[in-house]
N, C-alpha and C positions, 0 to 999 in steps of 0.2 A: 633748585633742584626738590620737589616735594617731597618730605619725608614719608613713607607709608605709619599708621598710626598701630601704637605697640600692641598686639596680641599676646594672650597667654596660657599654656597650655598645662598649666599644674596650680593648685591652690594648697595653701598650707595654713592650720589654724593653729591659735592657743587655743587651748579648751577653756577654765576658768577665768570668767572675767568679758569671755570673748565669743567663744564658740556655743558654752553651756550659760543657761541662765541664774538669775542669783539663786534658786535653787543648785546648783550646780548638777543640773542637769541637759541632755538635749531635746530639745524640743520636736514633736511630731511633726511641724511646719519644716524643721529644717532637715529631718531624718529624709522626708519626702522628697525635698527638691535634690539634696545631694545622690540620694538616690537614682534621683533621673541623669543628673551630670555626669555622676559613675557610667549612667546606662550610655550614653553618650559618648565619653570618651575621656571626658576632662580628668588628668589625674589629682583625685582627692587624698591629701594628707594631712595629719599633725603633727604638733611639736608643741610638745608641753615639758614641765618642770615635775610632772606625774612619772611616779615610777610605772614600768607594763602592768605590773598588776592592778593598778590605780585605775587602768583606761579601760579595763577589760567591760564594764558598762556599756560603755561608750562604743566601742568597736561590737557588739552587741546589738546594741539597739540599731548601728548603721546597718549590719549586716550586708556589706558590700560583696560584690560575687568575685572570684579569684580562681584560675589567673585572670588577669588582662593583657591587653595589648603591652602594657608598659611594664609590669609588676606580675610576679607569682604570689606576691601578697599585700595587706595593706601597710603601705609605707607612711613610718611614724618615726618621729625626735621625741626621744624621749630624756628623762632626768637632765632636764634646761641644755641638750645637747650633748649630753656627755654616753650617751648612745644611739644606735641607731638599728633599727628593727624592719624586719617585714611580717606579719600577721596573718596568719589564714586560716582558718574552721578545719580540722582535723574532722573529715568526714565516717571513720573507718572508727571511730571512738562513740560508744554510747554514752551519755551526759556520766558526770562523775568518774570514768575510765580512765586511769592515765596510763601514758607510755611511756619507758623507759628505756634510755638506753640507744637513742637514734643520736644523738649529740645535737638535739634541739628541745629547749626546755618547752614545759605548755604552762600556761597561764589559765586560768578558769574552767579547768577540764578540759578542755576542747580545741581552747586556741597555742597553735603549733607557731613557736619561734624565730625566726631564722635571723641572729645577728649579723648587722652589718657591717658596725665599728662601734671602739669602745676607749674611750680616754678617761680611768677612774682617778680617784683623787691616791697621791702616793703616801703609802704609808705613814711617815713622819708626819707629813702634813694633818693623817687623820688626826693621829696621837695629839698632834698639839691644839689641833681645833676643839675632843673632846676633853682635855684639859681647863682649855679656854671658860666653854660652856659650863663646866662643873665649877668651877671657881668660881662664875657669875649668878651659879644656882640656878644655870636650866638645862634641862634634858636635852640629848640629843637624839637624833633619826639617824641610824647606820643602813645603807641602802647595800644591802648583798643578792645579787642575782632577784628574784621577787618577792625577798624577804625583807623586811624591816626590823633590825633589832633597837631596844629603847631599855634605858635602865633607869627606873623611877624611884626618886629618893626622900621626893615631898609628895603631900598631897595633888598640891594645883598639877604636879606633870602627869601622875596619871589622867586630869581632866582634859591635861592639854593635848595627849596621844590619844584620846577617845573622839578631843573635836577633832581631829584630823582624821583619824578613823571615818567618822561621819562623814566627814568632805569628801573622802576619796575611795571608799567602800575596803578598804587594806584593814588587816587584820594584823598585830603588833607580835614579835617573838619579845615578852619580857626577859631580860636577863640581871643577874644580882652578881657579874662575873667583869667587871667595867671594860665590856664589849670584846673579852677575850676571843670568846669562841666566834664571834663576827669576824673580828681582823686576820682568827686562822684559816678562815674560810676562805678570805679573798681581801681584794681591796676593794672598796665602799665606790660606786657609780658617783654618789654625792652626800651629804652629811647635810641635814638639818636641824640648826637649834630653831627647838619652838621655845616660846616667850611670850609672859602676858599680855595683850594687845596694847596696851599703855605704855611699854614699855620697849616696844619695836624699834624706837629710832636711837635708843642708848643703846639696846642691843648689838643691834647694826652697826654703830661707831665702834662698839667695843670689838666684836670679832673681826669687823674690818682693822683697828689699829693692830691687833694682837697678830696677825694673818699677814698683813702689809702686801706684801708683791709676790707673796706665795703661793696666794690664790683667788680665785673669782669669788668675790660675797659680792650675792645679792640680797636686797631686801624682801623679803616676801611676801606676795599679792594670796590670799587675804592676809592683810598684819599682825600674824603671831608667829612669825618664824623669820630667821635669817637661814640661806643656804652655801653651803661651800662648796665649791668643784674647783677641779682639777685647772690651773690659771690660763691653762690652752683653750677652754670649754666653755664656749656659750650658745645660744639656738643658733643665731644666723652662720657660725663655722658647721652646725649638724644640717643645716640646712643645705649648703654647699655639698656637703658629704653625700648626702640624701639624693641631690639632684643628681650629683657624677653617679649614683648607684641605678639611677633612672636613664641616664641618656639624656638627662634637659638640664637647658642652661636657664640656670637662677635667674636671667635675665626674663625668663618667660613664666616663671613664678608670681604668684601674687601672694603676699604674707599678714595675717591678721592678729593681732595683737591690742596687748592692755596694759601690761605693768614692765617696769623695768628689765623683766629678764627680757621681756621681748626687742628691745632696741637695738641690738644687733642684728637681729631676725629680721627687722622690719626693712634696716635700713641695707642688709644686703640680697632682698628680694628686688626682682623687677618694677613690682608695684606691692609699696609696702602703705599699709592702713592699718590705722588706731581708730580702736571704737572708740563712740563718741562719750564715756565712761573711763575712757584710759586715762591713764597720769598723763600731769601735762609734758613732764620732761618725753614721754613718748608721744604724745600728738606735735610735739615743736620739730621731730625730727621726721616724722612720716610726709608721703608724699601728698594720701587723702587720711581723711578722717568721716566715719559713716555718718549718717544724719539721724542713726538712732540706736542706743544702747541694746546692752546685748539682751536684756529684759524683753526686747523689743523684739528679738532677731536680727539684728543691724548689722550685723557680718554677711545673712544669708539675701537681705534687701540689697546691697550692695554688690552682690555677687552677682544677682538678678539685673539689678540695671547695667552691668557689664557685660552680661549677657544679650539684654535687649540692644545694646550698642554695640554689638557683634564685635565685641573684644575677647571672645574665649577663642579656644582651638580645641575642636572635637576631635577625639581619634589618635592614628599614629602621626 
């Protein structure tokens, strides 16, 4: 019996090293093509290690219209699978105006966020991570809501946070209370231990050994941080939950990624694609590898090929 070729109604992109170029921006070429696919009815989504606030510029540049047949807002997995959200523009607000009290927090002034799921880091694990990072001389990002707390104890700590801010476009809340205010506000979606690039492997090993089976520990990309998540969190589980919220079978989703945090994401998707510039660990488990790097819009070129082969499903 002849089997029908697989087709896909949804695509999920990692950002840094995948959809974004080396300048950590989305190209005009990518924006135009993804808008055209969205208008035809393909579900466009993002699955990133970044926090919601750190993807505002990408959402704004894409400027996809919602509601769509599948979603009331842009479907996104953030903080490496810890949180799933829908984001839409609140056209009732003027630029800079904020709406309070409706239960849906805002990012970037005019973007309304609806939370779908959240698996934060337990308090005991958060405290242990902060201590481990301090003991090895690193600074930690504590993610709560749309804010990031950091306590700078050395000059290079400030440089590292500024580097991260330049990468993602987010601002920091600098504290001097050993993160007490942050912990009082609530559990973090994730913790990120910033280190100097030449110490990334040593930092990863020390954090991983200290936390063991208690957490999901990921070597960051670009390689100047180590991420700590709830042990049950990864992008693959986040994508699964996002697909369920949209009524889409994950086998009908394409996933593009490049880093170690994309492994479960690529394995779980119906078609898992590694970028040409991906780490070898990712290429080994992928169903396919792009012919071009993120510098050359490799993910978009691969998607165009799939469309030309009639492998994309548009509309309901």
